[in-house]
C-alpha positions as CSV (number, residue, x, y, z in Angstrom):
1,M,21.2,10.6,-13.5
2,T,20.6,14.3,-14.3
3,Q,17.7,15.7,-12.3
4,R,15.2,18.2,-13.5
5,S,15.4,21.8,-12.2
6,N,12.4,21.4,-9.8
7,P,12.4,17.8,-8.6
8,L,9.9,16.4,-6.1
9,H,11.4,16.6,-2.6
10,I,10.4,13.3,-1.0
11,A,11.1,12.0,2.5
12,V,10.9,8.3,3.3
13,A,9.6,6.8,6.6
14,G,11.2,3.6,7.9
15,A,14.3,4.5,5.9
16,S,16.4,1.6,7.2
17,G,13.9,-1.1,6.5
18,R,13.5,-3.3,3.4
19,M,10.8,-1.2,1.8
20,G,12.4,2.1,2.9
21,R,15.7,1.2,1.3
22,M,13.9,0.2,-2.0
23,L,12.2,3.6,-2.0
24,I,15.5,5.4,-1.4
25,E,17.1,3.5,-4.4
26,T,14.0,4.3,-6.6
27,I,14.1,8.0,-5.7
28,A,17.8,8.1,-6.4
29,A,17.3,6.6,-9.9
30,A,14.5,9.0,-10.8
31,D,15.3,12.2,-12.8
32,D,12.3,14.1,-11.3
33,A,12.7,13.3,-7.6
34,T,15.3,13.8,-4.9
35,L,15.5,12.4,-1.4
36,A,14.8,15.3,1.0
37,G,14.4,13.4,4.3
38,A,14.7,10.1,6.0
39,L,12.9,8.9,9.2
40,D,13.2,6.0,11.5
41,R,12.2,5.2,15.1
42,E,14.1,6.6,18.0
43,G,16.6,4.1,19.1
44,N,17.1,2.6,15.7
45,P,20.9,1.9,15.2
46,F,20.9,3.7,11.8
47,I,19.8,7.0,13.3
48,G,22.4,9.6,12.4
49,S,23.8,7.6,9.4
50,D,23.5,8.5,5.8
51,A,20.2,7.2,4.3
52,G,22.0,5.9,1.2
53,A,25.0,4.2,2.9
54,F,23.5,0.7,2.5
55,S,23.9,1.0,-1.2
56,G,27.4,2.5,-1.2
57,Q,25.9,5.7,-2.7
58,L,25.8,8.5,-0.1
59,S,22.7,10.6,-0.4
60,G,23.7,13.6,1.8
61,V,20.5,12.9,3.9
62,T,20.8,11.8,7.5
63,I,18.3,9.4,9.0
64,R,16.4,11.2,11.8
65,S,13.9,10.3,14.5
66,S,12.7,13.8,14.9
67,L,9.9,14.7,12.5
68,A,10.8,18.3,12.5
69,E,14.4,17.5,11.4
70,G,13.6,14.6,9.1
71,L,10.8,16.5,7.2
72,A,12.3,20.0,7.2
73,G,13.0,20.0,3.4
74,A,10.2,17.6,2.3
75,Q,7.2,18.2,0.1
76,Y,6.1,14.6,0.3
77,L,6.4,11.7,2.8
78,I,6.2,8.1,1.6
79,D,5.2,5.8,4.5
80,F,5.1,2.0,4.5
81,T,5.6,1.5,8.2
82,R,3.1,0.6,11.0
83,P,-0.2,2.2,11.8
84,E,0.9,3.8,15.0
85,G,3.9,5.4,13.4
86,T,2.1,6.4,10.3
87,L,-0.7,8.2,12.3
88,E,2.0,10.2,14.2
89,H,3.6,11.2,10.8
90,L,0.1,11.9,9.5
91,A,-0.7,14.5,12.2
92,Y,2.6,16.3,11.6
93,C,2.2,16.3,7.8
94,A,-1.3,17.6,7.9
95,G,-0.2,20.4,10.2
96,H,2.7,21.4,7.9
97,G,1.3,20.9,4.4
98,I,3.3,17.9,3.6
99,K,1.6,15.5,1.1
100,M,1.6,11.8,2.0
101,I,1.7,8.5,0.1
102,I,0.6,5.9,2.6
103,G,1.2,2.2,1.9
104,T,0.9,1.1,5.5
105,T,-1.7,-1.6,6.2
106,G,-3.5,-2.8,9.3
107,F,-5.4,0.4,10.2
108,D,-8.5,0.1,12.3
109,E,-11.6,2.2,11.6
110,A,-10.3,5.0,13.8
111,G,-7.0,5.1,11.9
112,K,-8.8,5.3,8.6
113,A,-11.0,8.1,9.9
114,A,-7.9,10.0,10.9
115,I,-6.5,9.7,7.3
116,R,-9.8,11.0,5.9
117,A,-9.7,13.9,8.3
118,A,-6.1,14.7,7.4
119,A,-7.0,14.7,3.7
120,E,-9.0,17.9,4.4
121,K,-5.7,19.6,5.2
122,T,-3.2,18.0,2.8
123,A,-3.2,15.7,-0.3
124,I,-2.9,12.0,0.4
125,V,-2.7,8.8,-1.7
126,F,-3.7,5.9,0.6
127,A,-3.6,2.4,-0.9
128,P,-2.9,-1.0,0.7
129,N,-0.8,-1.9,-2.4
130,M,1.0,0.6,-4.6
131,S,1.9,-1.9,-7.3
132,I,0.5,-0.9,-10.7
133,G,-0.1,-4.6,-11.5
134,V,-2.1,-5.2,-8.3
135,N,-4.3,-2.2,-9.0
136,V,-5.0,-3.4,-12.6
137,T,-5.8,-6.8,-11.0
138,L,-8.4,-5.0,-8.7
139,K,-10.2,-3.7,-11.8
140,L,-10.1,-7.2,-13.4
141,L,-11.6,-8.6,-10.1
142,E,-14.4,-6.0,-10.3
143,M,-15.2,-7.1,-13.8
144,A,-15.0,-10.8,-12.9
145,A,-17.2,-10.5,-9.8
146,K,-20.0,-8.9,-11.8
147,N,-20.0,-11.8,-14.3
148,F,-19.6,-14.5,-11.7
149,S,-22.2,-13.2,-9.3
150,E,-24.2,-16.5,-9.2
151,G,-23.0,-20.1,-9.1
152,Y,-19.4,-19.3,-8.1
153,D,-17.7,-19.6,-4.7
154,I,-15.1,-16.9,-4.1
155,E,-11.9,-17.6,-2.1
156,I,-8.9,-15.3,-1.6
157,V,-5.5,-16.8,-0.8
158,E,-2.5,-14.6,0.1
159,A,1.1,-15.4,1.1
160,H,3.7,-13.1,2.6
161,H,7.1,-13.3,4.3
162,R,7.4,-14.4,7.9
163,H,7.9,-10.9,9.3
164,K,4.5,-9.5,8.2
165,V,2.4,-8.8,11.3
166,D,-1.1,-8.3,10.0
167,A,-3.4,-10.9,8.4
168,P,-5.1,-11.0,6.0
169,S,-3.0,-8.6,4.1
170,G,-4.3,-5.2,3.3
171,T,-4.2,-6.1,-0.4
172,A,-6.3,-9.3,0.2
173,L,-8.8,-7.2,2.2
174,K,-9.0,-4.7,-0.6
175,M,-9.6,-7.4,-3.1
176,G,-12.4,-8.6,-0.9
177,E,-13.9,-5.1,-0.7
178,V,-13.8,-4.7,-4.4
179,I,-15.5,-8.0,-5.0
180,A,-18.1,-7.4,-2.3
181,D,-18.9,-4.0,-3.6
182,A,-19.3,-5.3,-7.2
183,L,-21.8,-7.9,-5.8
184,G,-23.7,-5.5,-3.6
185,R,-22.5,-7.2,-0.4
186,D,-21.0,-5.9,2.8
187,L,-17.6,-7.6,3.3
188,K,-17.8,-7.3,7.1
189,A,-21.0,-9.4,6.9
190,C,-19.9,-12.0,4.4
191,A,-16.1,-12.5,5.0
192,V,-14.9,-15.9,6.5
193,Y,-11.4,-15.6,7.8
194,G,-10.7,-19.2,8.9
195,R,-12.2,-22.7,8.8
196,E,-11.6,-25.5,11.3
197,G,-13.5,-28.6,12.4
198,V,-17.0,-29.4,11.2
199,T,-17.9,-26.2,9.5
200,G,-21.0,-27.4,7.5
201,E,-21.5,-26.7,3.9
202,R,-20.1,-23.5,2.4
203,D,-22.5,-20.6,2.4
204,P,-22.5,-19.4,-1.2
205,S,-22.8,-15.7,-0.2
206,T,-19.5,-15.7,1.7
207,I,-16.1,-14.6,0.6
208,G,-13.3,-16.8,2.1
209,F,-9.8,-15.7,3.1
210,A,-6.7,-17.9,3.6
211,T,-3.4,-16.7,4.9
212,V,0.1,-18.1,4.4
213,R,3.2,-16.8,6.2
214,G,6.7,-18.0,5.5
215,G,10.2,-17.4,4.3
216,D,10.9,-14.3,2.2
217,I,7.7,-14.3,0.1
218,V,7.2,-10.7,-1.1
219,G,3.5,-11.0,-1.8
220,D,1.3,-13.5,-3.6
221,H,-2.5,-13.0,-4.1
222,T,-4.9,-15.3,-5.8
223,V,-8.7,-15.0,-6.1
224,L,-10.5,-18.2,-7.0
225,F,-14.0,-18.1,-8.6
226,A,-15.0,-21.8,-8.3
227,G,-18.1,-22.9,-10.3
228,I,-19.5,-26.2,-11.4
229,G,-17.3,-27.6,-14.1
230,E,-14.8,-24.7,-14.1
231,R,-12.8,-22.4,-12.0
232,I,-11.2,-19.1,-12.7
233,E,-8.1,-17.9,-10.9
234,I,-6.9,-14.3,-11.0
235,S,-3.4,-14.0,-9.5
236,H,-0.7,-11.4,-8.9
237,K,2.7,-12.4,-7.6
238,S,5.4,-10.0,-6.5
239,S,9.0,-11.0,-6.8
240,S,10.5,-7.7,-5.7
241,R,9.4,-4.6,-3.7
242,V,10.5,-2.4,-6.6
243,S,7.0,-2.5,-8.0
244,Y,5.6,-0.9,-4.8
245,A,8.3,1.7,-4.8
246,Q,7.7,2.6,-8.5
247,G,4.0,2.9,-7.8
248,A,4.6,5.1,-4.7
249,L,6.7,7.5,-6.8
250,R,4.0,7.6,-9.5
251,A,1.5,8.5,-6.7
252,A,3.8,11.4,-5.6
253,R,3.8,12.7,-9.2
254,F,0.0,12.4,-9.2
255,L,-0.2,14.6,-6.1
256,A,2.0,17.4,-7.6
257,D,-1.0,19.6,-8.5
258,K,-3.2,18.5,-5.6
259,Q,-3.4,20.6,-2.4
260,T,-5.9,18.5,-0.4
261,G,-8.0,15.3,-0.9
262,L,-7.9,11.6,-0.4
263,Y,-7.0,9.4,-3.4
264,D,-6.1,5.8,-4.1
265,M,-4.0,4.1,-6.8
266,Q,-7.1,3.6,-8.9
267,D,-7.2,7.4,-9.1
268,V,-3.5,7.6,-9.8
269,L,-3.8,5.2,-12.7
270,G,-7.1,6.6,-14.0
271,L,-8.8,3.2,-13.5
272,N,-11.8,4.7,-11.6
273,A,-12.9,6.3,-14.9
274,L,-13.1,2.8,-16.6
275,K,-16.4,1.0,-16.5
276,A,-16.2,-2.6,-15.2
C-alpha cells in the first residue's frame, strides 16, 4: 500500500506477542502509518529478528529490548503489555516526548497516578479497551444505567482466554465504573467480585462481577440489568484482536495534534460530547 509523505512513526511494545503482531500487521496495512520500532523483553527469543518475519513480510525493523534503540525513530508507542513493563516504557516516553497509546490493564492506583503525571509531559490515550464497538457499548451502558436506576439488579459477566492474568478484565471494570458513575455510586464500595456459600439476599445497590477464563476466547462482556418481569442484556463479543489494533491506530491519529494531556477512547471517538 502506498504511504503518505508524512506517515505516523509508530513503535509497538510486546512485538512478538499476539496483540503485538496484530498491531504490526495493522500498521503495515495503513497508508498513513509506518512501523518505526519494536520492543520486547530482554531474553525474548525474537530479540534481534525482523518484526514482520512472522507474516512473511519483512518490515526492516528489528525487535529490540533496549528502549533507546527500539524507540529511536518513534513518535508514538502502542503498548498492550503488562503494568510493570508499560510503566518502564512510560517513564522513557515522557522523558523523550514520545506519545503513548496504552491498552495495558491491571494497573494499581500508583500506576494510574504515574500515567496521569506522565500526561503532563506527553500526550497519552489510556483505555482498557481500544475497540470502537466496546466504547460505543460503554455509552449505551451509561444511558441504560440512568434509566434502570431503580428496580434492576446489575451483573457484569466477562470471559477471556486462559492466558489472561488479571481479573476482572479492565473492560469489565470500566463498564462497572461507567454504570456506577451514572448511578451516583462508588464502584469500590458497591462492587461484589465473587459469591460462594450462604450469601444472603442480594443487596440491590451492588454491582456484581463474574469471570470466566478458558481456551482462546478473545473477549466477551455482557451487562445484565435484571428487573421484575424483564431483563436487558447489553453485550459485546470480540472474535479477533484486529478491532483493538484498529482502535489503537485511530487513537494515534487522534494524538497527532496533541502535545500533552490524558485522553481515553471516548475522547478519540467524540463520545464524551454526547449526552446520555
